[in-house]
Backbone as JSON Lines, residues from 0, in Angstrom:
{"i":0,"aa":"M","n":[-3.0,-5.93,-9.2],"ca":[-1.58,-5.76,-9.07],"c":[-0.91,-7.12,-9.09]}
{"i":1,"aa":"R","n":[0.37,-7.09,-9.2],"ca":[1.11,-8.34,-9.36],"c":[1.98,-8.62,-8.15]}
{"i":2,"aa":"Y","n":[1.37,-8.96,-7.04],"ca":[2.08,-9.51,-5.89],"c":[3.21,-8.65,-5.37]}
{"i":3,"aa":"G","n":[3.1,-7.35,-5.47],"ca":[4.11,-6.48,-4.92],"c":[5.34,-6.28,-5.77]}
{"i":4,"aa":"S","n":[5.32,-6.82,-6.99],"ca":[6.49,-6.68,-7.86],"c":[6.58,-5.27,-8.43]}
{"i":5,"aa":"K","n":[7.7,-4.99,-9.06],"ca":[7.88,-3.67,-9.66],"c":[7.11,-3.51,-10.97]}
{"i":6,"aa":"Y","n":[6.53,-4.58,-11.47],"ca":[5.83,-4.54,-12.76],"c":[4.37,-4.16,-12.55]}
{"i":7,"aa":"Q","n":[4.12,-2.86,-12.41],"ca":[2.79,-2.33,-12.17],"c":[2.44,-1.32,-13.25]}
{"i":8,"aa":"D","n":[1.18,-1.09,-13.41],"ca":[0.7,-0.09,-14.37],"c":[0.33,1.17,-13.59]}
{"i":9,"aa":"A","n":[1.26,2.13,-13.56],"ca":[1.05,3.36,-12.8],"c":[-0.19,4.11,-13.27]}
{"i":10,"aa":"E","n":[-0.48,4.07,-14.55],"ca":[-1.67,4.74,-15.08],"c":[-2.94,4.09,-14.51]}
{"i":11,"aa":"F","n":[-2.95,2.78,-14.4],"ca":[-4.08,2.08,-13.8],"c":[-4.26,2.52,-12.35]}
{"i":12,"aa":"L","n":[-3.15,2.58,-11.61],"ca":[-3.24,2.99,-10.2],"c":[-3.81,4.39,-10.07]}
{"i":13,"aa":"R","n":[-3.39,5.3,-10.94],"ca":[-3.94,6.67,-10.92],"c":[-5.42,6.66,-11.28]}
{"i":14,"aa":"A","n":[-5.79,5.87,-12.28],"ca":[-7.19,5.83,-12.74],"c":[-8.12,5.28,-11.66]}
{"i":15,"aa":"V","n":[-7.66,4.3,-10.91],"ca":[-8.47,3.71,-9.85],"c":[-8.72,4.75,-8.75]}
{"i":16,"aa":"G","n":[-7.71,5.55,-8.46],"ca":[-7.87,6.62,-7.48],"c":[-8.02,6.15,-6.06]}
{"i":17,"aa":"G","n":[-7.38,5.03,-5.71],"ca":[-7.46,4.52,-4.35],"c":[-6.86,5.49,-3.35]}
{"i":18,"aa":"Q","n":[-7.55,5.67,-2.24],"ca":[-7.06,6.56,-1.19],"c":[-6.04,5.89,-0.29]}
{"i":19,"aa":"V","n":[-6.19,4.59,-0.11],"ca":[-5.35,3.83,0.8],"c":[-4.92,2.55,0.13]}
{"i":20,"aa":"A","n":[-3.65,2.17,0.34],"ca":[-3.14,0.88,-0.11],"c":[-2.57,0.17,1.11]}
{"i":21,"aa":"V","n":[-3.11,-1.0,1.44],"ca":[-2.6,-1.79,2.55],"c":[-1.86,-2.98,1.95]}
{"i":22,"aa":"I","n":[-0.6,-3.12,2.33],"ca":[0.23,-4.18,1.79],"c":[0.62,-5.12,2.93]}
{"i":23,"aa":"S","n":[0.21,-6.36,2.8],"ca":[0.57,-7.38,3.78],"c":[1.9,-7.98,3.37]}
{"i":24,"aa":"V","n":[2.88,-7.9,4.27],"ca":[4.22,-8.39,3.97],"c":[4.58,-9.46,4.99]}
{"i":25,"aa":"G","n":[4.89,-10.65,4.5],"ca":[5.24,-11.75,5.4],"c":[6.66,-11.67,5.91]}
{"i":26,"aa":"D","n":[6.92,-12.35,7.01],"ca":[8.27,-12.45,7.55],"c":[9.18,-13.17,6.57]}
{"i":27,"aa":"D","n":[10.44,-12.77,6.54],"ca":[11.46,-13.42,5.71],"c":[11.04,-13.52,4.25]}
{"i":28,"aa":"N","n":[10.5,-12.45,3.71],"ca":[10.05,-12.39,2.33],"c":[11.26,-12.51,1.39]}
{"i":29,"aa":"P","n":[11.45,-13.65,0.7],"ca":[12.64,-13.83,-0.14],"c":[12.59,-13.05,-1.45]}
{"i":30,"aa":"Y","n":[11.45,-12.48,-1.81],"ca":[11.31,-11.8,-3.09],"c":[11.6,-10.3,-3.01]}
{"i":31,"aa":"G","n":[11.7,-9.76,-1.8],"ca":[11.93,-8.33,-1.65],"c":[10.7,-7.49,-1.94]}
{"i":32,"aa":"H","n":[9.53,-8.12,-1.92],"ca":[8.29,-7.38,-2.15],"c":[7.83,-6.72,-0.86]}
{"i":33,"aa":"P","n":[7.18,-5.64,-0.91],"ca":[6.84,-4.88,-2.1],"c":[8.06,-4.1,-2.6]}
{"i":34,"aa":"S","n":[8.12,-3.97,-3.9],"ca":[9.26,-3.28,-4.51],"c":[9.18,-1.78,-4.26]}
{"i":35,"aa":"P","n":[10.32,-1.12,-4.22],"ca":[10.32,0.34,-4.1],"c":[9.55,1.01,-5.24]}
{"i":36,"aa":"E","n":[9.58,0.4,-6.42],"ca":[8.85,0.96,-7.57],"c":[7.35,0.93,-7.33]}
{"i":37,"aa":"L","n":[6.87,-0.15,-6.71],"ca":[5.44,-0.24,-6.4],"c":[5.05,0.82,-5.37]}
{"i":38,"aa":"I","n":[5.84,0.94,-4.31],"ca":[5.55,1.93,-3.28],"c":[5.51,3.33,-3.9]}
{"i":39,"aa":"S","n":[6.47,3.62,-4.75],"ca":[6.53,4.93,-5.41],"c":[5.3,5.15,-6.29]}
{"i":40,"aa":"A","n":[4.9,4.11,-7.04],"ca":[3.73,4.23,-7.92],"c":[2.46,4.47,-7.11]}
{"i":41,"aa":"L","n":[2.32,3.75,-6.01],"ca":[1.14,3.93,-5.16],"c":[1.1,5.33,-4.56]}
{"i":42,"aa":"E","n":[2.22,5.76,-4.02],"ca":[2.27,7.11,-3.45],"c":[2.07,8.16,-4.53]}
{"i":43,"aa":"G","n":[2.62,7.92,-5.72],"ca":[2.44,8.85,-6.84],"c":[1.01,8.94,-7.31]}
{"i":44,"aa":"S","n":[0.23,7.88,-7.05],"ca":[-1.18,7.9,-7.43],"c":[-2.03,8.62,-6.38]}
{"i":45,"aa":"G","n":[-1.39,9.0,-5.27],"ca":[-2.11,9.71,-4.22],"c":[-2.55,8.85,-3.06]}
{"i":46,"aa":"A","n":[-2.21,7.56,-3.09],"ca":[-2.64,6.65,-2.02],"c":[-1.74,6.77,-0.8]}
{"i":47,"aa":"L","n":[-2.34,6.66,0.37],"ca":[-1.61,6.51,1.61],"c":[-1.23,5.03,1.7]}
{"i":48,"aa":"V","n":[0.04,4.73,1.88],"ca":[0.51,3.34,1.88],"c":[0.77,2.9,3.32]}
{"i":49,"aa":"A","n":[0.18,1.77,3.7],"ca":[0.43,1.15,4.99],"c":[0.95,-0.26,4.74]}
{"i":50,"aa":"R","n":[2.02,-0.62,5.45],"ca":[2.64,-1.94,5.28],"c":[2.68,-2.66,6.61]}
{"i":51,"aa":"T","n":[2.33,-3.93,6.6],"ca":[2.32,-4.67,7.85],"c":[3.72,-4.91,8.4]}
{"i":52,"aa":"D","n":[4.75,-4.91,7.54],"ca":[6.1,-5.14,8.05],"c":[6.67,-3.91,8.74]}
{"i":53,"aa":"T","n":[6.2,-2.73,8.39],"ca":[6.7,-1.52,9.03],"c":[5.68,-0.87,9.96]}
{"i":54,"aa":"D","n":[4.39,-1.1,9.72],"ca":[3.33,-0.47,10.51],"c":[2.64,-1.42,11.47]}
{"i":55,"aa":"G","n":[2.95,-2.71,11.39],"ca":[2.25,-3.7,12.2],"c":[0.85,-3.93,11.64]}
{"i":56,"aa":"A","n":[-0.02,-4.47,12.46],"ca":[-1.4,-4.68,12.03],"c":[-2.05,-3.31,11.81]}
{"i":57,"aa":"V","n":[-2.82,-3.2,10.75],"ca":[-3.46,-1.92,10.44],"c":[-4.95,-2.12,10.24]}
{"i":58,"aa":"A","n":[-5.68,-1.04,10.45],"ca":[-7.12,-1.02,10.18],"c":[-7.42,0.25,9.4]}
{"i":59,"aa":"V","n":[-8.3,0.14,8.44],"ca":[-8.74,1.3,7.67],"c":[-10.14,1.64,8.15]}
{"i":60,"aa":"V","n":[-10.31,2.87,8.6],"ca":[-11.6,3.31,9.13],"c":[-12.02,4.6,8.44]}
{"i":61,"aa":"E","n":[-13.32,4.79,8.39],"ca":[-13.84,6.02,7.8],"c":[-14.06,7.05,8.91]}
{"i":62,"aa":"G","n":[-13.52,8.23,8.67],"ca":[-13.7,9.32,9.6],"c":[-14.4,10.48,8.93]}
{"i":63,"aa":"P","n":[-14.59,11.57,9.63],"ca":[-15.28,12.71,9.04],"c":[-14.55,13.33,7.86]}
{"i":64,"aa":"D","n":[-13.24,13.12,7.79],"ca":[-12.45,13.68,6.69],"c":[-12.04,12.64,5.67]}
{"i":65,"aa":"G","n":[-12.66,11.48,5.68],"ca":[-12.32,10.41,4.73],"c":[-11.68,9.22,5.45]}
{"i":66,"aa":"L","n":[-10.99,8.4,4.67],"ca":[-10.39,7.19,5.22],"c":[-9.14,7.52,6.03]}
{"i":67,"aa":"R","n":[-8.95,6.73,7.09],"ca":[-7.75,6.85,7.92],"c":[-7.2,5.46,8.14]}
{"i":68,"aa":"V","n":[-5.91,5.39,8.36],"ca":[-5.26,4.13,8.67],"c":[-4.8,4.18,10.11]}
{"i":69,"aa":"L","n":[-5.2,3.18,10.89],"ca":[-4.78,3.07,12.27],"c":[-3.8,1.92,12.39]}
{"i":70,"aa":"S","n":[-2.69,2.16,13.02],"ca":[-1.72,1.11,13.29],"c":[-2.1,0.45,14.6]}
{"i":71,"aa":"L","n":[-2.27,-0.86,14.54],"ca":[-2.69,-1.61,15.73],"c":[-1.52,-2.34,16.36]}
{"i":72,"aa":"G","n":[-0.32,-2.14,15.78],"ca":[0.84,-2.89,16.28],"c":[1.85,-2.06,16.98]}
């Protein structure tokens, strides 16, 4: 992917089939990343999206029903 920009290949994201996308977002991000287009593409590919700016620290763990995201913040 390209640093959270809107220029993503949605077909690639679908083909990869990722269950979870964790996006680390720094304070005072002047670029506005991640873009709404990226979030939409990730969710459209079926991925659960976790962001450090809205979810705090996160951990991805495997459970009996697959991957889960835990918010640690």
